[in-house]
N, C-alpha and C positions, 0 to 999 in steps of 0.2 A: 503494499499500500504506499503510495507516494505521500510524503510529508512536505508541506510548504514551509519554507524558512521565513521566519519573521524579519521584515525589513526594519531598518532603524526608525523610519517615521511611523511604523505600525506598533512600535514597542509599548507594552503596557507600562513599563518604567517611565518612559518618556511622558505618557499621558498622565500618570500619577504625579510626576514632577511638574508638569503644566498645571494640573489641578491644584497642588499645593502652592504653586506660584500664584495662581489666581486667588486663592484663598488668603494668601499673605498680602497680596495687593488690596484685597477687599478690607482685610483688617487695618491695613495701613490707611486706606481711604477713610475708614470709620474713625481712626484715631484723629486724622487731620480734620475730619468733619466735626468731631467733638471739640477739637481745639478751637476751630473757627467759631463753633457755636458759643464756646465760653468767652471768646474775645471779639465776638461780633459787635458792630456798632449798636448803641442803645436805640430802641425803636420808639417812635412817638406814640403817645396816647393822649386821650382827652385830658385837658388841664383840670387841675383840682378846683373845686368850688371856692377854695380859700383865696385863690388869685382874683376871681371875679368880685368876691365880697369885699376883699381888702382894698383892691385898686379902684373900684368903681367911683367912690367919692372924688378921687384925685383926677381920674380920666375924664369926668364929666365937666370939670372946669378947664376951659381952653386957655385960660390965662396962666395955667400952671405949666404951660409947655416949656417956658424958659427954664423951669426948675428940673426938667427931666433930662439932665445931662447924663451921658453914659458913664457908668461908674458910680453914680450917686444913689445913696439910700433914700427910699421914698417913705415907707412905713416900716418900722420894726427892722427886719433883715431883708426886706424886698428891695432888691438893687437893679437898676437900669443896666442891661448888658449891651444892648445895641438900639440905635434909633435911625429911622429912615423917613425922609419927607418925600412923598409922591411928587410934588411939584418941583423938586430940586434934583436935577440930574447929577448923579454920583453923590447924592446927599446921605450916603450910609456912614454912620458914626458908630464906632465900637469902643468899648472900654480898653484902655491901655493895659498890656500885660496879661491878656486873657490866654489861657491854655488853648492848645490846638483843638482839643476835644470840645470845650465850651464854644470856641469860635465856629467850629463846624456845625455844632447844634443850632447855634444862633442863626447862621447863614441858611441852614435848611428850613427854618421856621419863618424867616422874615417876609418871604414873598408868598406865603400860603393865603388863600382867600376864605378858607372855612373857618369854623370855630377855633379858638385858641387850643394848641396842643402843648404837651410838656414832655421833655426828654430828661431822664435821669443820667447826669454826668458828674463823675467824681464827687459824689456825696451831696449833690444839689440838683434841684429841678430848674431847667431852663424852659420857659413858657413863652407862648406868643403865637401869632401877632395880637397885640392889643392896640386898639385904634383911638387916636385923639386927633379929630379933624382928618387931615391928610397925612398924618404921621402914623408910622408903625413903630411899636415898641416891643422889645424882647426883655422880659423881666426874669430874674432868678431869685431863688431863696434856698437856704440850706435845708437838707432833708432831716427829719427828725429820726430818732433811733428806731421807732417802730416802723417807719416807712423803709428804712434800710433793711430791717430784718424781713419785712413782708416782701420786698423786692427780691432779696436773696432766695427766700423760700419759693417764690413763684418761678424764679429761673431754674432752681433744682427740680421742682415738680414738672416743668416742661421738658427738662433735659433728660432725666432718668428714664421715663417711658420710651422716649424715642430711641435712646441708646439700647435698651433692653429689646425693643422690637427689632431694631437693626441687627443685633447679635443673634436673635432667634431666627430671623430671616436668612442671615448668612450661614449659620449653622445648618438650618434646614436644607438650603440649597446644596451645601457641601455634602451632607449626609445623603441627599437624593442622588447626587452624581456618584458618590462612592458606592452606593447601593447598586446602582444600574451598572456601573463599570467593573466593580470588584466583588461586592458581597453576593449579589445574586448568582453570578457564575460559580463562585465557591460553593454556595449551597447546592447548586445543580451538580457540581463535580462530587460533593459529598454524598448526595442521594445516588448518583451513578456508581460510586465506589461500593456503596452498600448493596446495590443491585448485583454488582459483579461478585461480591463476597457471597451473595446467596445463590450464585450459579448462572446468572444471566450472561449470555454471549452478546447481547445487543442492548446495552444500558441506554436509557433515555438521556441523551446529552443535548436535546433540543438543537439550537443553532450554534452551539459552542464550537463544534469542529470547523465552522466556516470562518471563525474569527482569524485574523492574521497577527495576533499578538501572542504572548507567552501562554495565556490561558487557552488559546486555540490549539497551540502545540501540545499542551498538557491534555487536552480533551482528545485529540487525535491519537496521542500515545496511549491514553487510557482505553479508547475504543480498540486500538490494535491488541493491547494487553488482554482485553476481555475475550477477544477471539482466540488468542493464543492459549489463555487459560482454559477456555472451554474445550479447545482441541486437545490439551493435555489431559483434562479430566476424562474426556471420552476415551483417550488412549489408555489411561490407567484403569478405567472400568473394564475395557476389553481385556487388558492384561490380567486383572484380577479374576475375571471370568475364566480366561485361559489357564492361569496358574491353578485356580481352584480345581478345574477339570483334570489337568495334567498330574497334579499332586495327589489328589484324592483317588483317582482310578487305580494307580499302582498299589496304593496303600489297601484299597478294598480287595484287589486281587490277591495280595499278600495275606490278608486276613482270611479270605475264603480258602486259599491254598492251605494255610495253617490249620483251619477247622477240618479240611478234608484229610490232612495227614495225621490228625490227632488219634492217638491210641491210648489205651490205659498206661502202657509202659512209658510213652512220651510225656503224658500228662504229668508224671512224677519226676521228669528230668528237670534239673536246675536250669539247663540251657533252654529247654522249651519255655519254661516260665519267663526267663529273661527276654527271649525273642518276643513272646506275646506281650510282655510289659513295654518293650521298646517300640513296638508297632503302635500300641495304644498311646504311649508318650509322644511319638512323632506326630500322630494324628492330632493330638491336643495342641502341639506347637504350631502346626500348620493352621489349625482353626484359629489360634490366637493371632497369628501374623495377619491372616485374611480379615479377621474382625477389626484388628487395629487399622488396617489400610482402608477398610470400608468406612469406619468412623471418621478417620482423618479426611477422607475425600467426600464426606457427606452423602454416601451412597445409600446407607442403611436409613430407613425412615422409621420414626417412632409410631408405635401402635399402642396408644395409651388405653388403659382399662383399669378397673378397680382391683388392686392387688392387696392381699392380706400378708404383710411381712411375717406374722407369726405362723401362718400356714406354710409359707415358703421355707422358713427355717426348719419346721418339722419335716417337710418333704426332703430338704437337703440332708438332714440328719439321717433319715431313712435310706436315702441313696448311698450315703457314705458307709453306713453299716452294711448295706447289701453288697457294696464293693469290697469291704474288708470289716471284719467283725471287730477289729482293734479299735475302731472309732466309737464303739458302744460306751455310752455314759461319759463321753469326753467332751461333749458340746453343752455348755451350760447357757441357756438363753431364756428370756421371758416368754412364757406360753400365753399370757393374757395381757390385755391393757394396751396393745399396739394398735394404732389407728390404721385405717385403710388408706392406701396411696393411690392416686390417679397417675399411673406411670406405665412404662413398657416393661411387662413381666420378664421378657427374655433378657434385656439389659440388666434389669435388677438382679435376676438370678445369676447372671454372668459375674456381676460385681461381688455379691456376697459369697458365691462359691469360691472365686479366686482369693478373696481375703481370708476365708476360713481355711482353705487348703494351704495358703501361704503360712498361716499361723500354725498349722500342724507341721508343716515342713521344717520351720525354723525353731520349733519348740522341742522340748524333750520327748523321747519316745513314748513315755506314758503320761505326758503333759496334757492338760485340758485347754480348751479355747473358751474364754468367757466372753459373752456378748451381752452388753448392757444397752438399755434404751432410754432416751430422754425426749419427751414430747413437749414442744413449745406451741405457741399459737399458730405458726405457719410451717414448722419444720419438725421432721422426725430424725433424731441422731442416734445412729447405732455405733457402738464402740466395740471393736473386735480386739481383744487382748490375749496374747499368748503368754506362756510361762517360760519362754526362752531367755537367753542372756541379754536381749535387746540389741540395739544397733549403735555403733559409734556415732556420737553427736555430729561429727564432721561429715558423716555420709548420709544423714537424715534427708537432706534436700535432694539426694540423687536417687532415692528409692524409687521414684516414679519415672526415672529415665529409662527408656527401652534398652534391654539387654544388660542393665546394671544388676550385679548380684552382691549382696552385702557381704557374704562370707562364702565364696565359691569353694574354698578349700575344705570346709567342713561339711558341705551339702552338695555332694556330686549329683544327687538326683533331684535337686530342688527346682529344676527347670532352667530356662535360658534368660530369665529376668524380664519377661514380658507381662507377667501377671498384673503387677501394680500399675505399670504403664497402661495396660488395657483398661484397668479399673478407673484410672484418672480420666481417660478419654470418654469412657461410657458415662461416668458421672457427670462430666461436662455436658454431654448430650441430654442428660436428664435434668439439667439446670441445678445440679447439686454441688457439693463441695467435699473434697477428700483430703485429710491431713494425717500426718503420722508423727508420733513422738514416743519416747521411752516412758513407760509407766513407772510411777513412783515405787511400786512394789516389785519392779523387775519385768522385763519382757517388753515387747513392741506393742503399742496401742495405735490402731488405725481408726479414725473417726469419720464415718460416713454420714453427711447431713443431706437430706432430701426434702424438697418442698411437699407439703400435703396435697397441694393442688397445683397444676401447671400455671 
């Protein structure tokens, strides 16, 4: 399958860098906007009634015009800032030594035709125009403490919501872009990966493989991997089927031939018994290997039904006694009080039988296997405890590794180390948990925890 190479201008990295650059510019713009808002020129508003009430008696007397010189106090702290006579070209007079802010405010108000306005500048109100005949006047007075506090509170009240809304809008746009460009494809890839893990050869990748960036490359690689994994699983299944047939058939013929050759004299021969035992042991080893492979490749399917652990333990005891009478009275287990499990009876029997046989194999010749049960709200825990010497603490974590044997020199007939590995995988299929530790009273204890319901 042909893979398209991502070009530099299609790179997701470049797009993300561009997006972060855009967000950085937007944040910088927001900062400059805030700074401009904080330092913006004061805005005019309707003049306070105190100006009209205080200045009316003076402005109504035209004879007082000569007294209205720029810079002169009229009443209290009301001071003339500027004066302009309509009939005199260039007749604008301003107070000497005015600050630029106050001068700009006076010039912006002097030619207005509407009702007087006021502008807050440097702790004072500059208001106007006020008319006396053909003259226009700009008057100022200091702001009171209450007016300064009210103005500051009003500015903060106007600024904070705007900044918050701007921040929310910017973050929302950035999250939307990231979601469309980055997060949504990742979620699609995650879902496709789960489909591949479940065995799908054609995961739903939507339009991701058509993308020309790194995510597109990953989607195409994932699609190719799904096909290869499916092909590999099919080949393994065919191999398991072939191996199962090829290995079981010679063993079956050997067993039939051994039965046909059986005579009373041969039945008592030690070599005959060893041959029969090895055929049986080889058959079990092959069954364990095949079961392990089938579980690992997800070939075996669960057939859940109501299972009684107490009845299964009783049946296992009967089978072991039938196989060899030395097992009689050596399995101690609870006969009552065990709940019913909704599980696969074949896998559960496989787990329990392997654990019990392992306990017998590594325990003393006349030792017992103790099985305790603990029932919680959602789980049943079975503890299988032998009376052997236990296992070295350093090797406890390796007990469930395939083909690992804790003490092969002492137990030549104990198997090839697949029993616990098989139990671990079967337990995982049943959504359970398997742990091993040395019992305080000696011996190895394996704890099997299974859910009461799937």
